[in-house]
C-alpha positions in Angstrom: 0.0 0.0 0.0 2.9 2.4 0.6 3.9 2.0 -3.1 0.4 2.9 -4.1 0.4 6.0 -1.9 3.8 7.0 -3.2 2.6 6.8 -6.8 -0.6 8.8 -6.0 1.4 11.5 -4.2 3.9 11.7 -7.1 1.1 12.0 -9.6 -0.6 14.7 -7.6 2.8 16.6 -7.4 3.0 16.7 -11.2 -0.7 16.6 -12.1 -2.9 18.3 -9.5 -6.1 16.6 -10.5 -9.2 16.4 -8.3 -9.7 13.3 -6.1 -12.5 11.9 -8.3 -10.2 11.9 -11.3 -7.3 10.5 -9.3 -9.2 7.4 -8.1 -10.7 6.9 -11.6 -7.4 6.6 -13.5 -7.5 3.6 -15.8 -4.5 2.0 -17.5 -4.5 2.5 -21.3 -7.5 4.9 -21.0 -6.3 7.8 -18.8 -2.7 6.7 -18.2 -1.2 6.1 -21.6 2.1 5.8 -23.4 1.4 7.3 -26.8 5.0 7.0 -27.9 5.1 3.3 -27.3 6.1 1.1 -24.3 9.4 2.8 -23.7 8.0 6.3 -23.8 6.8 8.5 -20.9 3.3 8.2 -19.5 0.7 10.8 -20.2 -2.3 11.3 -17.9 -5.3 12.4 -19.9 -8.9 13.0 -19.0 -11.5 13.9 -21.7 -13.7 16.9 -20.9 -16.7 14.6 -20.0 -14.7 13.1 -17.1 -13.7 16.4 -15.6 -15.8 18.6 -13.3 -15.5 21.7 -15.4 -15.8 19.9 -18.7 -12.3 20.8 -19.9 -9.7 18.3 -21.3 -6.8 17.7 -19.0 -3.5 16.4 -20.2 -0.2 16.0 -18.3 3.0 14.5 -19.6 5.3 12.8 -17.1 9.1 12.6 -17.1 11.2 9.5 -17.1 11.5 9.4 -13.3 7.8 9.5 -12.6 7.2 7.1 -15.5 9.7 4.7 -13.9 8.0 4.9 -10.5 4.6 4.2 -12.0 5.9 1.4 -14.1 7.5 -0.2 -11.1 4.3 0.1 -9.1 2.2 -1.3 -12.0 4.5 -4.3 -12.5 5.7 -5.1 -8.9 3.0 -3.9 -6.5 -0.4 -3.4 -8.3 -0.9 -7.1 -9.1 -1.1 -7.9 -5.4 -3.6 -5.2 -4.9 -5.8 -6.5 -7.7 -6.8 -9.6 -5.6 -7.4 -11.8 -8.6 -9.3 -9.1 -10.5 -8.5 -8.0 -14.0 -9.6 -4.4 -13.4 -7.8 -1.7 -15.2 -7.8 0.8 -12.3 -4.4 2.3 -11.4 -5.5 2.3 -7.8 -7.7 -0.8 -7.4 -9.9 -1.2 -4.4 -12.1 -4.2 -3.6 -14.3 -6.3 -5.9 -12.8 -4.9 -9.1 -13.7 -1.4 -8.2 -11.4 1.6 -7.9 -10.3 2.6 -4.5 -13.0 4.8 -2.8 -12.3 8.5 -2.8 -12.8 9.0 0.9 -10.6 6.1 1.9 -7.8 7.1 -0.5 -7.9 10.7 0.5 -7.6 9.7 4.2 -4.7 7.3 3.4 -2.8 10.0 1.4 -3.3 12.7 4.1 -2.2 10.4 6.9 0.8 9.1 5.0 2.0 12.7 4.3 1.4 13.7 7.9 3.4 10.6 9.2 6.2 11.2 6.8 6.8 14.9 7.0 4.5 16.1 9.8 2.3 18.3 7.5 -1.4 17.8 7.2 -2.0 18.1 3.5 -5.2 17.0 1.7 -5.4 15.8 -1.9 -7.2 19.1 -2.8 -4.3 21.1 -1.3 -2.0 19.8 -4.0 -4.1 22.0 -6.4 -3.5 25.0 -4.2 0.2 24.2 -3.9 0.5 23.8 -7.7 -0.9 27.3 -8.2 1.2 28.8 -5.4 4.5 27.2 -6.6 3.8 28.0 -10.3 2.9 31.7 -9.6 5.9 32.1 -7.3 8.2 31.2 -10.2 6.1 32.7 -13.0 4.2 35.7 -11.6 1.0 36.6 -13.4 0.8 33.5 -15.6 -2.8 32.8 -14.6 -3.7 31.2 -17.9 -1.1 28.4 -17.4 -2.5 27.9 -13.8 -6.0 27.8 -15.2 -5.1 25.1 -17.6 -3.2 23.1 -15.0 -6.1 23.1 -12.6 -8.7 22.7 -15.3 -10.6 25.8 -14.5 -13.1 26.8 -17.2 -12.9 30.5 -16.5 -9.7 32.4 -15.9 -11.5 34.7 -13.4 -11.9 31.7 -11.1 -8.1 31.3 -11.1 -7.5 35.0 -10.6 -10.0 35.2 -7.7 -8.4 32.3 -5.9 -4.7 33.0 -6.4 -4.2 36.7 -7.1 -3.2 37.4 -3.5 -0.4 34.9 -3.6 1.8 37.3 -5.6 1.7 40.1 -3.0 5.1 39.0 -1.5 6.7 38.8 -4.9 5.3 42.2 -5.8 6.7 43.7 -2.6 10.1 42.1 -3.2 10.3 43.3 -6.8 9.3 46.8 -5.7 12.0 46.7 -3.0 14.6 45.7 -5.5 13.6 48.6 -7.8 13.9 51.0 -5.0 17.3 49.6 -3.9 18.6 49.7 -7.4 17.4 53.3 -7.8 19.0 54.3 -4.5 22.3 52.6 -5.5 22.2 54.4 -8.9 21.6 57.8 -7.1 24.4 57.1 -4.6 26.8 56.3 -7.4 26.1 59.6 -9.3 
C-alpha cells in the first residue's frame, strides 16, 4: 500500500487533479504511453470526465514514469486480488479505491512522513502557489493546470499569492534606484 500512496502523491505533485479523477485513473485509457512502451506516460482526462468539462493532459518525465511502471508491475498485481480491473488504484471487488478512503490514506501518510497535514485538494493550491511564485502573473497556465473553465476563477483564488513577490520586486527597484543615485 505504501507504493500505491507514493505513486498517488507523485502523480498529484505533477498533475494536480481532483480526487475523483485520481481514483478513476484507468490504465490504457487515462494513463497512456502514446509514444510506445518505452516512452513516458501521459495522464489524460477527456472533458466529459472532468468537473469543469475541460480536457486535462499531463506529460510525465522519465523518473515519474519509472516509478509508475515499477508500481504497476511489482505492486499493483497484489492489490488487484485476482481481479483483472484496469484501475491504477484498485480497491475491492474490481472497483477503484474509494475516494474517501484514498484521501484519508494519502493525508495520513504525508502527515506521518513529514509532519504536515495536506489533503489531496491542497495539491491543487500548492501547484498554483508554486507556479505563480516562479512565473508571476501567468494565470492562464495555472487555469489550464487546474482545469478551471474561467480564468476569473483562477485569478479570484490565487491573485493574493503574488503580494510578497510584488513587494520584493518593488523593494529591488527602490534599492537599485538608490544605488544608482548614490553612485552619481
